[in-house]
C-alpha positions in Angstrom: 48.8 3.9 15.8 48.5 2.9 12.2 45.5 5.2 11.7 47.3 8.2 13.1 50.0 7.8 10.4 47.6 7.9 7.5 47.2 11.1 5.5 43.9 12.9 6.0 42.2 14.4 2.9 43.2 17.8 4.2 46.9 16.8 4.3 46.7 15.4 0.8 45.2 18.7 -0.5 47.9 20.7 1.3 50.6 18.6 -0.3 49.0 18.9 -3.7 48.8 22.7 -3.3 52.4 22.8 -2.2 53.4 20.8 -5.4 51.5 23.2 -7.6 53.3 26.2 -6.2 56.7 24.4 -6.2 59.3 25.2 -8.9 61.8 22.5 -8.0 60.8 18.9 -8.7 63.0 17.7 -5.9 60.8 19.5 -3.3 57.6 17.9 -4.5 55.6 15.2 -2.7 53.9 13.6 -5.7 56.3 11.9 -8.2 54.0 12.3 -11.2 53.9 16.1 -10.9 57.7 16.1 -10.3 58.3 14.1 -13.4 56.1 16.5 -15.4 58.0 19.5 -14.1 61.3 17.9 -14.9 60.2 17.0 -18.5 58.9 20.5 -19.1 62.2 22.1 -17.9 64.1 19.7 -20.2 61.9 20.5 -23.1 62.3 24.2 -22.5 66.1 23.9 -22.2 66.3 21.9 -25.5 64.1 24.4 -27.3 66.3 27.2 -26.1 69.5 25.5 -27.2 68.0 24.8 -30.7 67.1 28.5 -31.1 70.7 29.6 -30.6 
């Protein structure tokens, strides 16, 4: 049963491709990518606010 619960390499690739196409960090599987998206959005927001 434990082996059936492991992610296959194909599942990992599908999840990674999902994360690359995702625009909302909350919908992502991999935390590292979600953190990067969140930081990029925050940086863009701050830069926009400074331009005003």
